[in-house]
C-alpha positions as CSV (number, residue, x, y, z in Angstrom):
1,M,193.1,47.4,139.6
2,S,191.3,49.8,136.7
3,T,187.9,48.7,135.9
4,P,187.7,47.2,132.1
5,A,187.1,49.6,129.1
6,A,184.1,48.7,127.5
7,P,184.9,46.6,124.4
8,T,185.4,49.2,121.2
9,T,185.4,46.7,118.1
10,R,182.9,44.2,116.6
11,T,185.3,41.3,117.2
12,D,185.5,42.5,120.8
13,R,181.8,42.6,121.3
14,L,181.7,38.9,120.1
15,L,184.3,37.4,121.9
16,G,183.2,39.5,125.0
17,G,179.8,37.8,124.8
18,I,181.3,34.4,124.2
19,E,183.6,35.2,127.7
20,R,180.4,36.5,129.4
21,A,178.6,33.4,128.5
22,G,181.9,31.0,129.6
23,N,182.3,32.7,132.7
24,K,178.8,31.1,133.7
25,I,180.6,27.6,133.6
26,P,181.1,26.7,137.5
27,E,184.4,26.9,139.2
28,P,186.8,24.0,137.8
29,F,186.2,21.7,141.0
30,V,182.6,22.2,140.9
31,L,182.2,21.9,137.2
32,F,183.8,18.7,137.2
33,V,181.8,17.1,140.3
34,G,179.0,18.0,138.3
35,L,180.2,16.2,135.0
36,F,181.4,13.2,137.0
37,T,177.9,13.1,138.6
38,I,176.5,13.2,134.7
39,L,179.0,11.0,133.5
40,A,177.7,8.4,136.3
41,V,174.3,8.5,135.7
42,V,174.8,8.5,131.8
43,S,177.1,5.5,131.8
44,T,174.6,3.6,133.9
45,G,171.7,4.0,131.7
46,L,173.7,3.1,128.7
47,A,175.0,0.0,130.3
48,L,171.0,-0.8,131.6
49,G,171.0,-0.3,127.8
50,G,173.2,-2.9,126.8
51,V,174.8,-0.2,124.6
52,Q,178.5,-1.5,123.1
53,A,180.6,-0.3,120.0
54,Q,183.0,-2.4,118.2
55,V,186.3,-0.9,117.4
56,E,187.6,-2.9,114.1
57,S,191.1,-3.6,115.6
58,A,189.6,-4.9,119.0
59,D,189.1,-8.5,119.0
60,S,185.7,-8.2,121.1
61,P,183.2,-4.9,121.1
62,T,183.5,-2.3,124.0
63,V,180.2,-2.6,126.5
64,V,179.4,0.2,128.4
65,R,179.7,-0.3,132.6
66,G,177.5,1.8,134.4
67,F,178.8,3.6,137.9
68,F,175.7,2.9,139.5
69,S,176.3,-1.0,139.8
70,V,177.8,-3.6,141.8
71,E,181.0,-3.4,139.4
72,G,180.7,0.1,139.4
73,I,181.0,1.2,143.2
74,R,183.4,-1.9,143.7
75,W,185.4,-0.4,141.1
76,F,185.5,3.4,142.6
77,T,186.1,2.9,146.1
78,T,189.2,0.6,144.9
79,T,190.6,2.8,142.5
80,L,189.8,5.9,144.2
81,V,193.8,6.9,145.2
82,D,195.1,5.4,142.0
83,N,192.8,7.5,139.8
84,F,194.4,10.5,141.6
85,V,198.1,9.6,141.5
86,G,197.6,8.3,138.5
87,F,196.0,11.3,137.0
88,P,198.8,11.7,134.1
89,P,199.9,15.3,134.2
90,L,199.9,15.6,138.1
91,G,203.4,13.9,138.6
92,T,204.1,15.9,135.4
93,V,202.9,19.0,136.7
94,V,204.7,18.6,140.6
95,V,208.2,17.3,139.2
96,I,208.7,20.0,136.8
97,L,207.2,22.9,139.2
98,L,210.0,21.4,141.6
99,A,212.7,22.1,139.0
100,V,211.3,25.5,138.0
101,G,211.0,26.5,141.5
102,I,214.6,26.3,142.1
103,A,215.7,27.9,138.5
104,Q,213.0,30.9,139.2
105,R,213.7,31.3,142.9
106,S,217.3,31.5,142.5
107,G,217.0,34.5,140.1
108,L,218.3,32.1,137.2
109,L,215.4,32.3,134.7
110,S,215.1,36.1,135.3
111,S,218.9,36.6,134.3
112,V,218.3,33.9,131.5
113,I,215.6,35.9,130.2
114,K,217.4,39.2,130.4
115,R,220.4,37.7,128.8
116,S,218.8,36.0,125.8
117,F,216.4,38.6,124.8
118,S,218.2,41.8,125.7
119,G,219.2,42.7,122.1
120,W,215.9,40.7,120.3
121,P,213.8,43.3,118.6
122,S,210.4,43.7,120.1
123,W,208.1,43.0,117.0
124,A,210.0,39.4,116.9
125,L,209.3,38.1,120.3
126,P,205.5,37.0,119.5
127,Y,207.0,34.9,116.6
128,A,209.7,33.5,118.7
129,V,207.4,32.6,121.3
130,A,205.2,31.1,118.9
131,L,207.9,28.9,117.0
132,V,209.2,27.6,120.8
133,G,205.5,26.6,121.5
134,T,204.7,25.2,118.2
135,V,207.7,22.9,118.2
136,G,208.0,22.4,122.0
137,S,206.4,18.9,121.8
138,V,209.6,17.7,121.5
139,M,209.4,18.6,125.4
140,A,206.0,16.2,125.5
141,D,203.6,17.9,128.1
142,S,206.4,20.0,129.9
143,V,206.0,22.8,127.1
144,M,202.6,23.7,128.5
145,I,204.2,24.3,132.1
146,V,207.3,25.8,131.6
147,L,206.9,27.7,128.4
148,P,204.1,30.4,129.2
149,P,205.5,32.0,132.5
150,L,208.8,32.3,130.7
151,A,206.8,33.7,127.7
152,A,205.4,36.3,130.1
153,M,208.7,37.4,131.5
154,V,210.0,37.7,127.8
155,F,207.4,40.3,127.0
156,A,207.6,42.2,130.2
157,T,210.9,42.3,129.9
158,A,210.5,43.9,126.1
159,G,207.6,46.3,127.9
160,R,204.8,44.5,125.9
161,H,202.2,42.6,127.8
162,P,203.0,39.9,129.5
163,V,199.4,38.3,129.3
164,A,200.0,38.2,125.6
165,G,202.9,36.0,126.3
166,L,201.6,33.8,128.6
167,L,198.5,33.0,126.3
168,G,200.5,33.2,123.1
169,A,202.4,30.7,124.2
170,F,200.3,28.7,125.5
171,A,197.9,28.8,122.5
172,A,201.1,27.9,120.2
173,A,201.9,24.7,122.4
174,G,198.6,23.5,122.7
175,A,196.9,24.1,119.4
176,G,200.1,23.2,117.5
177,Y,200.8,20.2,119.7
178,S,201.0,17.4,117.2
179,T,203.7,19.3,115.3
180,S,207.3,20.0,115.4
181,L,210.2,20.5,113.0
182,L,211.7,17.8,114.9
183,V,210.8,14.1,115.5
184,T,209.3,13.6,118.5
185,S,207.9,10.8,120.6
186,L,204.5,11.8,119.5
187,D,205.4,10.5,115.9
188,A,206.9,7.2,116.9
189,L,203.6,6.5,119.2
190,F,201.3,7.5,116.2
191,A,203.0,5.6,114.0
192,G,203.2,2.9,115.7
193,I,199.2,2.6,116.3
194,T,198.8,3.2,112.6
195,S,201.4,0.4,111.7
196,A,199.4,-1.9,114.2
197,V,195.9,-1.3,112.0
198,T,197.6,-1.2,108.7
199,G,198.6,-5.0,109.3
200,S,195.5,-6.3,108.7
201,L,194.9,-4.1,105.4
202,P,194.9,-6.2,101.9
203,D,197.2,-3.1,100.6
204,P,198.8,-1.6,103.5
205,G,200.7,1.0,101.6
206,T,204.2,2.8,102.5
207,P,205.0,1.5,105.6
208,V,204.4,4.3,108.3
209,T,207.5,5.5,110.4
210,P,208.0,8.3,112.7
211,V,209.6,10.2,110.1
212,S,206.2,9.8,107.6
213,N,204.6,12.9,108.4
214,W,208.2,15.0,108.8
215,F,207.7,17.1,105.6
216,F,204.4,18.2,106.7
217,N,205.3,18.8,110.4
218,I,208.0,21.3,108.9
219,V,205.7,23.2,107.2
220,S,202.9,23.3,109.3
221,S,205.2,24.3,112.0
222,L,206.9,27.3,110.4
223,V,203.3,28.4,108.5
224,L,201.5,27.9,112.6
225,T,204.3,30.1,113.8
226,V,203.8,33.0,111.3
227,V,200.0,32.8,112.2
228,C,200.5,32.9,116.0
229,G,202.8,35.9,115.6
230,L,200.4,37.3,114.2
231,L,197.6,36.7,116.2
232,I,199.5,37.8,119.2
233,T,200.6,40.6,117.7
234,K,197.3,42.1,115.9
235,V,194.4,40.4,117.8
236,L,195.1,39.3,121.5
237,E,197.5,41.8,122.4
238,P,195.7,44.8,121.1
239,R,192.8,43.5,122.9
240,L,194.4,43.1,126.3
241,E,195.3,46.9,126.2
242,R,191.6,47.8,125.1
243,L,190.3,46.0,127.8
244,R,193.0,47.4,130.3
245,V,194.4,44.1,131.6
246,P,196.6,44.6,134.2
247,R,200.1,44.5,133.1
248,K,201.3,43.4,137.0
249,Q,200.2,41.0,138.8
250,V,197.6,41.3,141.3
251,E,198.5,41.6,145.0
252,S,196.5,39.6,147.4
253,E,194.7,41.1,150.3
254,D,197.7,40.2,152.6
255,G,200.3,42.2,150.2
256,D,201.8,39.0,148.8
257,S,201.8,38.2,144.7
258,L,199.3,36.1,143.7
259,G,201.8,34.4,141.2
260,A,205.3,33.2,141.1
261,V,206.0,34.9,137.3
262,E,208.3,38.0,138.3
263,D,208.1,41.2,136.0
264,V,211.6,41.6,134.4
265,A,212.2,45.6,133.7
266,D,215.6,45.6,134.2
267,L,217.7,44.1,131.2
268,T,221.1,44.7,132.6
269,L,223.1,42.1,135.0
270,D,225.4,43.1,138.0
271,D,228.0,41.0,138.5
272,R,226.9,38.7,141.2
273,A,224.4,37.8,138.0
274,R,227.3,37.3,135.5
275,R,229.3,35.2,137.9
276,G,226.1,33.2,138.3
277,M,225.5,32.9,134.9
278,R,228.9,31.6,133.9
279,L,228.4,29.0,136.7
280,A,225.3,27.9,135.8
281,G,226.5,27.9,132.2
282,L,228.9,25.3,133.2
283,A,226.7,23.2,135.0
284,F,224.2,23.3,132.3
285,L,227.2,22.1,130.0
286,V,228.2,19.1,132.4
287,T,224.3,18.0,132.8
288,A,223.8,18.0,128.9
289,V,227.1,16.0,128.8
290,A,226.1,14.0,131.4
291,I,222.3,13.0,129.6
292,V,224.3,12.7,126.2
293,L,226.5,9.7,127.4
294,L,223.7,8.2,128.8
295,T,222.0,8.4,125.7
296,V,224.5,7.6,122.9
297,L,227.6,5.3,124.6
298,P,227.2,1.5,123.7
299,G,224.7,-0.3,126.0
300,A,223.7,3.2,127.5
301,P,220.6,3.3,129.7
302,L,218.7,5.3,127.7
303,R,218.5,3.2,124.7
304,N,216.0,0.7,124.0
305,E,217.1,-2.9,123.9
306,T,218.0,-2.7,120.6
307,G,220.3,-0.1,121.0
308,G,218.2,2.7,119.3
309,Y,215.6,5.7,120.1
310,L,212.7,4.6,117.9
311,P,209.7,3.7,118.3
312,E,210.2,3.7,122.0
313,S,213.2,3.9,124.7
314,P,214.2,4.9,127.9
315,L,215.2,8.3,126.1
316,L,211.8,9.4,125.2
317,D,210.5,8.3,128.5
318,S,212.7,10.7,130.2
319,V,211.6,14.1,128.6
320,V,210.6,15.4,132.4
321,F,213.4,14.1,133.9
322,I,215.8,15.8,131.0
323,V,214.0,19.1,131.4
324,S,213.9,19.1,135.2
325,A,217.6,18.2,135.6
326,L,218.1,21.1,132.9
327,L,216.6,23.1,135.1
328,A,217.2,22.6,138.5
329,V,221.1,21.9,138.2
330,P,222.1,25.1,136.8
331,G,219.5,26.8,139.3
332,I,221.5,25.6,142.5
333,A,224.7,26.3,141.2
334,Y,223.2,30.0,139.9
335,G,221.8,30.7,143.4
336,Y,224.9,29.6,145.5
337,A,227.0,31.7,143.1
338,T,224.9,34.8,143.9
339,G,224.0,34.3,147.6
340,A,220.1,33.6,146.6
341,F,221.1,30.1,148.4
342,R,223.4,30.2,151.1
343,K,222.6,26.9,152.5
344,A,221.1,23.8,151.5
345,A,217.9,24.2,153.1
346,D,217.1,26.9,151.2
347,V,216.8,24.8,148.1
348,P,214.0,22.6,149.2
349,V,212.1,25.9,150.8
350,A,212.3,27.4,147.0
351,M,210.8,24.1,146.0
352,A,207.9,24.0,148.6
353,E,207.1,27.8,147.5
354,A,207.1,26.8,143.9
355,V,204.2,23.5,144.5
356,K,202.4,25.9,146.8
357,D,201.7,28.1,143.6
358,M,200.0,25.6,142.2
359,A,198.3,24.1,145.3
360,S,194.7,25.0,143.8
361,F,195.5,22.6,140.8
362,I,196.6,19.7,143.0
363,V,193.1,19.6,144.7
364,L,191.7,19.7,141.4
365,A,193.5,17.2,140.1
366,F,191.7,14.9,142.4
367,V,188.2,15.1,141.0
368,L,190.1,15.5,137.5
369,G,191.7,12.3,138.2
370,Q,188.1,10.4,139.2
371,F,186.1,12.3,136.3
372,I,188.7,10.9,133.4
373,A,188.9,7.4,135.1
374,L,185.2,6.7,134.7
375,F,185.5,7.9,131.2
376,N,187.6,5.2,130.4
377,W,186.7,2.9,132.5
378,S,182.9,3.0,131.4
379,G,183.9,3.1,128.1
380,V,181.7,6.4,127.0
381,G,183.9,7.6,124.8
382,T,185.0,4.9,123.2
383,V,181.0,4.7,122.1
384,L,181.1,8.4,121.4
385,A,184.2,7.9,118.7
386,V,183.1,4.8,117.6
387,T,179.7,6.3,116.7
388,G,180.9,9.5,115.2
389,A,183.1,7.8,113.0
390,D,180.2,5.7,111.6
391,A,178.2,8.5,111.0
392,L,181.1,10.3,109.1
393,A,181.7,7.1,107.4
394,S,177.9,6.8,106.4
395,L,178.0,10.1,104.3
396,G,179.7,8.6,101.9
397,F,182.2,11.3,101.2
398,T,185.2,10.0,98.7
399,G,187.1,13.4,97.7
400,F,189.3,15.8,100.1
401,G,185.8,17.2,101.4
402,A,185.7,13.5,103.1
403,V,189.1,14.3,104.4
404,L,188.0,17.7,105.9
405,A,185.0,16.3,107.8
406,F,187.2,13.7,109.4
407,V,189.5,16.5,110.4
408,L,186.3,18.5,111.7
409,L,185.0,15.3,113.9
410,C,188.3,14.7,115.2
411,S,188.5,18.2,116.2
412,L,184.8,18.0,118.1
413,L,186.2,14.5,119.6
414,N,189.0,16.2,120.9
415,L,186.8,18.4,123.0
416,F,186.0,15.3,125.1
417,I,188.8,12.8,124.4
418,V,192.2,15.3,125.0
419,S,194.5,12.1,124.9
420,G,195.9,12.1,121.3
421,S,197.0,8.5,121.6
422,S,193.4,7.4,122.7
423,M,191.8,9.0,120.0
424,W,194.0,7.8,117.5
425,T,193.6,4.4,118.7
426,I,190.2,4.6,118.1
427,M,189.9,6.9,115.1
428,G,192.7,5.0,113.2
429,A,191.2,2.0,113.6
430,V,188.2,3.1,111.7
431,F,189.4,5.3,109.2
432,V,192.7,4.0,108.1
433,P,191.1,1.2,106.3
434,L,188.3,3.7,105.3
435,F,190.4,5.8,103.5
436,A,192.5,3.3,102.0
437,L,189.6,1.6,100.4
438,L,189.1,5.2,98.8
439,G,192.9,5.0,97.9
440,Y,194.7,7.3,100.7
441,E,197.6,6.2,102.2
442,P,197.2,5.1,106.3
443,G,200.7,8.0,106.3
444,F,198.4,10.6,105.1
445,T,195.6,10.0,107.3
446,Q,197.2,10.4,110.6
447,A,198.7,13.8,108.9
448,A,195.0,14.9,108.9
449,F,194.3,13.7,112.0
450,R,197.1,15.7,114.0
451,I,195.0,18.7,112.9
452,G,192.1,17.3,114.6
453,D,193.9,16.1,117.8
454,S,195.5,19.7,118.5
455,A,193.4,22.7,117.3
456,T,190.7,22.6,119.8
457,Q,192.3,21.0,122.9
458,I,192.9,25.0,124.1
459,L,189.1,25.1,124.3
460,T,188.1,22.3,126.3
461,P,188.0,22.5,129.9
462,L,188.8,18.4,130.1
463,N,192.4,19.6,129.3
464,P,194.1,19.3,132.4
465,Y,196.8,22.2,131.3
466,L,193.7,24.5,130.9
467,V,193.1,24.8,134.9
468,I,196.9,25.4,135.0
469,I,196.8,28.4,132.7
470,L,194.0,29.7,134.1
471,A,195.6,30.2,137.4
472,M,198.5,31.6,136.1
473,L,196.1,34.0,134.4
474,R,194.4,34.8,137.7
475,R,197.6,36.4,138.7
476,Y,196.8,39.4,136.7
477,E,192.9,38.8,136.5
478,P,191.7,37.2,139.5
479,Q,188.1,37.7,138.2
480,A,189.4,35.6,134.8
481,G,187.0,32.0,134.5
482,F,187.0,29.5,131.3
483,G,185.1,32.0,129.5
484,T,188.0,34.3,129.4
485,L,190.2,31.8,128.3
486,I,187.8,30.6,125.5
487,S,187.4,34.0,124.2
488,R,191.2,34.5,123.7
489,F,192.1,31.2,122.5
490,L,189.1,31.0,120.0
491,P,191.0,33.2,117.3
492,F,193.9,30.9,117.5
493,T,191.8,27.5,117.4
494,V,189.6,29.3,114.1
495,F,193.0,30.5,112.3
496,F,195.3,27.8,113.2
497,W,192.8,25.0,111.8
498,L,192.1,26.7,108.5
499,A,196.1,27.6,108.0
500,W,196.8,23.9,108.7
501,A,194.0,22.5,106.8
502,A,195.3,24.6,103.9
503,V,198.8,23.2,104.2
504,L,197.1,20.0,104.2
505,A,195.0,20.8,100.8
506,V,198.6,22.0,99.5
507,F,200.5,18.9,100.2
508,F,196.8,16.9,99.0
509,F,196.8,18.3,95.9
510,L,200.3,19.2,94.4
511,D,201.3,15.6,95.4
512,L,203.8,16.3,97.6
513,P,205.9,13.6,100.1
514,F,204.2,14.1,103.7
515,G,207.6,12.4,104.6
516,P,210.3,10.1,102.9
517,G,208.3,8.2,100.6
518,Q,205.3,9.1,101.9
519,Y,202.3,10.7,99.6
520,A,198.7,10.9,100.0
521,R,197.5,8.6,97.3
522,L,198.2,4.7,97.3
523,P,200.4,3.8,94.4
């Protein structure tokens, strides 16, 4: 591994300083043990002080509960296992990795990358990866696990820096999470929360549905795709080259690769690979048809009780299953066709190897689960959000400046409350009525919230997927830390925020519809 070159530009010096400062943050496990301890002490102090917060949609105030109390110790000792097993990303990560392990170690992913991108011009790859990332919320959180290593392979295939693909894909998927060209389960979730708030308003405005922000999301997705592609091409990749970040995965002392994402140098497919691709394609088609039949037939099990799909349905809750099936079944077919799998026992071995690569994350998930559970149980997050909302409301803004201040507040709170549904439940209860009094539609307020809910989540260590991408990055840079990620993601956060806010301003001042029948101002 060569020694990184000294930064040569003013931007490099600035980002290098951020990286050095950020890398002083302790290792993730130690960091979250410390944060858990601080939160335990703070929650106890607030509880002793009788601190509480009233969410407008709630019947009673949220009272802070202290960890160092009879109730707190009892809660912790009885829910330790549930806090770990119930940590939301844990199940998603493990299940997706099992399927990715099959598809990867059978050789299917490598062949798909070769076939799919062999004819693409190299200059277009950052924009293709950015588009998939920004619209990837249709796959829910799965996109943050599946896309980055695939993007690294795509870039390596084209002779570009794989780390640029890895980080660029995660930045697009994370910072642009709340937008998509398609209507997703997140649209239905947000619409349901907003509708619950508008029921108590004197003038509820235009009914909020899952398509109320669709036009805004389409434009935002396209704009963010261009911005992300430019940042990968003009900022991230050149900086990686100047810093001499390795293009190949580093090997451990025993000679084994520290990661599972392979570099693909040859774009040609031999006869076995082509035969495997044909069989895998057939398996993919059969699996996809089966899923469609489970979805569209009358009385199909993936419909909801009314026979539809929105706002909730088993289909929207089956994203992890669908993604896993569409990876695993073709992967098994490809493996047997090419000889990568010779017996049934080879399949679970591939699955185990994939999970082994993420063993450190599973260990970290234990303490992450405890911290997030305490954050939610104690009520500190609710108090933090309500206090911030009240402070903004007291400023007395009435125009578009108030909207931008709201977006900025959401961006800051997103560093502490990474669950979009949780934060919108709190913020929506305060700001939907507030902005309605100022003459703004609830659907518009929801659209503004999307910016703050997404742009900064790639900067906070509280984002559990940031730990996963750090593990992937360390396959190339073993010494990388949170500061490394923050310094490389900061340009994406800044320019995504500015570009997204500019789109919001265009829709606002030109009075364009955010979705069918949905405008910024109440009639």
